[in-house]
C-alpha positions in Angstrom: -13.0 18.5 11.9 -12.9 14.7 11.5 -16.3 14.8 9.8 -15.1 17.6 7.5 -12.1 15.5 6.5 -14.4 12.6 5.7 -16.6 14.7 3.5 -13.6 16.1 1.6 -12.0 12.7 1.0 -15.3 11.2 -0.2 -15.7 14.1 -2.6 -12.2 13.5 -3.8 -12.9 9.8 -4.3 -15.9 10.6 -6.4 -13.9 12.9 -8.6 -11.2 10.2 -9.1 -13.9 7.5 -9.8 -15.4 9.9 -12.3 -12.1 10.1 -14.3 -10.3 13.2 -12.9 -6.9 13.3 -14.5 -4.9 15.7 -12.3 -4.7 14.4 -8.7 -3.0 17.6 -7.4 -6.0 19.6 -8.7 -8.4 17.2 -6.9 -6.3 17.6 -3.7 -6.4 21.4 -3.9 -10.1 21.5 -4.7 -10.7 19.3 -1.6 -8.7 21.5 0.8 -5.3 19.9 0.7 -2.2 22.0 0.1 0.0 19.3 -1.5 -0.1 16.0 -3.3 1.8 14.3 -0.5 -0.6 15.5 2.3 -3.6 14.4 0.2 -2.1 11.0 -0.7 -1.4 10.3 3.0 -4.9 11.3 4.1 -6.5 9.4 1.2 -4.5 6.2 2.0 -5.5 6.4 5.7 -9.2 6.7 4.6 -9.4 4.1 1.8 -6.4 1.9 2.3 -4.9 2.6 -1.1 -3.3 5.7 -2.7 -5.4 7.9 -5.0 -3.6 6.7 -8.2 -4.6 3.1 -7.5 -8.1 4.0 -6.5 -8.6 5.9 -9.8 -7.2 2.9 -11.8 -9.4 0.4 -10.0 -12.5 2.6 -10.6 -11.7 2.6 -14.3 -11.0 -1.2 -14.5 -13.6 -2.5 -12.0 -16.1 0.3 -11.3 -18.5 -2.2 -9.7 -15.9 -2.9 -7.0 -15.6 0.7 -5.9 -17.9 1.5 -3.0 -18.3 5.1 -2.0 -20.6 4.5 0.9 -19.7 7.1 3.5 -19.6 6.4 7.2 -22.6 7.7 9.1 -21.6 9.2 12.4 -24.8 9.7 14.3 -26.4 9.2 17.7 -28.3 5.9 17.7 -32.0 5.9 18.5 -34.5 3.3 19.4 -36.4 1.9 16.4 -40.1 1.2 17.0 -40.6 -0.8 13.8 -38.0 -3.5 14.4 -39.8 -6.8 13.7 -39.9 -9.7 16.1 -36.9 -12.0 15.8 -36.8 -15.6 14.8 -34.6 -18.4 16.1 -32.1 -20.1 13.8 -29.7 -23.0 14.3 -26.5 -22.4 12.3 -23.9 -25.1 11.6 -20.2 -24.5 11.8 -19.2 -21.3 10.0 -15.6 -20.5 8.9 -15.4 -16.8 8.0 -12.3 -15.4 6.2 -11.6 -11.8 5.6 -10.0 -8.7 7.1 -10.0 -7.8 10.7 -9.3 -4.7 12.9 -10.0 -3.3 16.3 -12.7 -0.6 16.9 -14.3 1.5 19.5 -16.7 4.5 19.6 -14.0 6.7 18.1 -13.4 4.8 14.8 -16.4 2.5 14.4 -17.7 4.7 11.5 -14.6 3.6 9.5 -15.8 -0.1 9.2 -17.0 0.5 5.7 -13.4 1.2 4.7 -12.5 -2.3 5.8 -15.2 -3.8 3.6 -14.0 -1.7 0.7 -10.4 -2.8 1.1 -11.6 -6.5 1.3 -13.5 -6.1 -2.0 -10.8 -4.3 -3.8 -7.8 -6.4 -2.8 -9.3 -9.9 -2.6 -12.7 -10.2 -4.4 -13.9 -13.8 -4.6 -12.0 -16.0 -2.0 -10.8 -19.5 -2.7 -13.3 -22.0 -1.4 -15.9 -19.2 -0.8 -19.4 -20.5 -0.1 -22.1 -18.5 -2.0 -22.3 -14.7 -2.1 -23.4 -14.0 1.5 -21.1 -11.7 3.5 -20.5 -11.6 7.3 -19.4 -8.9 9.7 -18.3 -10.7 12.9 -18.0 -8.8 16.2 -15.8 -10.6 18.8 -13.3 -10.1 21.7 -15.5 -7.3 23.2 -14.0 -5.9 26.4 -17.3 -4.6 27.9 -16.0 -1.0 27.5 -17.0 -0.5 23.9 -13.9 -1.9 22.2 -14.1 -4.9 20.0 -12.6 -6.7 17.1 -14.5 -6.9 13.8 -13.9 -9.2 10.8 -15.4 -8.4 7.4 -15.5 -11.5 5.3 -17.2 -14.5 3.6 -17.9 -18.1 4.5 -15.3 -20.5 3.2 -15.0 -24.2 3.1 -11.8 -24.2 5.2 -9.0 -21.9 6.4 -6.5 -23.6 4.0 -5.1 -22.0 0.8 -6.3 -18.5 1.6 -4.3 -15.5 0.3 -1.8 -13.9 2.7 -3.1 -11.1 4.9 -6.5 -12.7 5.6 -7.7 -13.8 9.0 -10.2 -16.5 9.8 -12.6 -17.1 12.7 -14.6 -20.3 13.3 -18.1 -20.0 14.7 -19.2 -23.4 16.1 -22.7 -24.6 15.5 -25.3 -23.0 17.8 -28.6 -21.3 18.1 -29.1 -17.6 17.3 -31.8 -15.0 17.7 -32.0 -13.3 14.3 -33.2 -9.8 13.7 -33.9 -8.8 10.1 -33.8 -5.3 8.9 -35.0 -4.5 5.3 -33.8 -0.9 5.3 -30.6 0.9 4.4 -27.2 0.1 5.9 -27.0 3.6 7.4 -29.5 2.4 10.1 -27.3 -0.4 11.4 -26.3 1.5 14.5 -29.9 2.2 15.3 -30.8 -1.5 14.7 -27.9 -2.7 17.0 -28.8 -0.1 19.6 -32.4 -1.2 19.6 -31.6 -4.9 19.9 -29.3 -4.5 22.9 -31.2 -1.8 24.7 -34.8 -2.7 24.0 -35.5 -6.0 22.3 -33.2 -8.3 24.4 -34.1 -6.7 27.8 -37.8 -6.8 27.0 -37.5 -10.6 26.3 -35.3 -11.2 29.3 -32.6 -12.7 27.1 -28.9 -12.7 28.1 -26.9 -13.6 25.0 -24.2 -16.2 25.1 -20.6 -15.1 25.6 -19.8 -15.7 21.9 -19.3 -13.6 18.7 -22.4 -12.0 17.2 -22.5 -11.1 13.5 -24.1 -9.2 10.7 -25.3 -11.3 7.7 -25.6 -9.6 4.3 -27.5 -11.6 1.7 -26.6 -11.8 -1.9 -29.2 -9.2 -2.6 -27.3 -6.6 -0.5 -25.7 -3.9 -2.7 -22.5 -2.7 -1.1 -22.3 0.3 -3.5 -25.7 1.7 -2.5 -26.2 0.2 1.0 -29.6 -1.2 0.0 -30.8 -4.8 0.2 -31.3 -5.3 3.9 -29.3 -7.2 6.5 -29.6 -9.4 9.6 -28.1 -9.3 13.1 -27.5 -12.7 14.6 -27.2 -12.8 18.4 -25.8 -16.0 20.0 -28.1 -17.8 22.5 -27.0 -19.8 25.5 -27.4 -23.6 25.1 
């Protein structure tokens, strides 16, 4: 039923982004019996009401991402390339953060979408690279996730944003050139095959996803990297 709700809401979002005028008609077409019920479900999914989503799609169509979550059982990838070692300097990442577990991890794309729609380019932002930082893992599958960009400092940022500082350290970097829908398979392969085969125990520190400027958040293409912290 949760997957069916996802499909219906993304269908509704596409109708609104395409210029649908009557929101009640969209709601009924997508299985909702009232404007209020549809608005409540739509806001829970996308972080904004349908009226604002439609307006944003008209004014800034490039900012509207309709990348659906991909609930799936992760598999081991046999074509994950060998990692490289990188030494990164201090990183200050600013963005939006929330807590996740196996039950809601597929909704992380909605956090990215809200960041892009509500904030866009951040004050003091460094380049166009984006970061998804995983931290505060409890060992039981629950963790905090911050979707954001590197900034010069945590000062003068808009209200509502969180920051996390990643000290300079070495990382094991796994690059994946494929679609973002494969990210769970990539992460699963790293932690259950690549690291154990190499006898590597990561440092007790945040790991992160790095999305280059070539990454297209609307289509999910452009590739990404997973950075695993190494012990000193």
